[in-house]
C-alpha positions in Angstrom: -13.3 11.2 10.6 -10.2 12.0 12.6 -8.7 9.3 15.0 -9.3 10.1 18.6 -6.4 10.3 21.0 -7.6 7.3 22.9 -7.7 5.2 19.7 -4.3 6.4 18.6 -2.8 5.4 21.9 -4.3 2.0 21.7 -3.1 1.5 18.2 0.4 2.6 19.0 0.5 0.4 22.1 -0.6 -2.6 20.0 2.0 -1.9 17.4 4.7 -1.5 20.0 3.8 -4.8 21.8 3.4 -6.9 18.6 6.6 -6.4 16.6 7.6 -9.9 15.7 10.9 -9.8 17.6 10.4 -10.4 21.3 13.2 -8.1 22.4 11.6 -5.2 20.5 8.2 -6.0 22.0 9.7 -5.6 25.4 11.7 -2.5 24.6 9.0 -0.6 22.6 6.0 -2.0 24.5 7.5 -1.2 27.8 8.3 2.4 26.6 4.8 2.8 25.3 3.3 1.7 28.6 5.5 4.0 30.6 5.3 7.1 28.4 2.5 7.3 25.8 -0.4 8.3 28.1 1.4 11.6 29.0 3.0 12.2 25.7 2.4 15.2 23.6 1.5 15.0 19.9 5.1 15.6 18.7 6.2 12.6 20.9 3.4 10.4 19.5 4.4 11.4 16.0 8.0 10.5 16.7 7.1 7.2 18.2 4.8 6.4 15.3 7.7 7.1 12.9 9.9 4.9 14.9 7.4 2.0 14.7 7.4 2.2 10.9 11.1 1.0 11.0 12.3 -2.6 10.8 13.0 -4.3 14.1 16.5 -5.3 13.1 17.4 -1.6 12.5 15.6 -0.4 15.6 17.5 -2.9 17.8 20.8 -1.8 16.4 20.0 1.9 17.0 18.5 1.4 20.5 21.4 -0.8 21.7 23.9 1.7 20.3 25.4 -0.8 17.8 24.7 1.7 15.0 23.9 5.4 14.9 20.2 6.2 14.3 19.2 8.3 11.3 19.0 12.0 12.1 15.2 12.2 11.8 14.8 9.4 14.5 17.7 10.2 16.7 15.8 12.1 19.4 13.1 9.4 19.8 15.7 6.6 19.7 17.7 8.4 22.4 14.6 8.5 24.6 13.8 4.8 24.1 17.5 3.9 24.4 17.7 5.6 27.8 14.9 3.4 29.1 16.5 0.3 27.5 19.8 1.1 29.3 17.9 1.5 32.6 16.2 -1.9 32.0 19.6 -3.5 31.4 21.0 -1.9 34.4 23.7 0.0 32.4 
């Protein structure tokens, strides 16, 4: 049985808000709350791929301390833009 969109959004939101590192909970959970509802399937796939990565790596990429891998660069850029706005940068 295929997962419904509603269940997928709930699962992604839960994974975004329960990362283990509070900073990533705020960054990814906040992004999920703001963008997942209206996201297309490609965006959901990209966000899900991002959630599979380690928090330490994600923070480095989102904060611009390291370059993101090419396959995640677009999604990281979207999350990073919200993170920069959150920081007031």
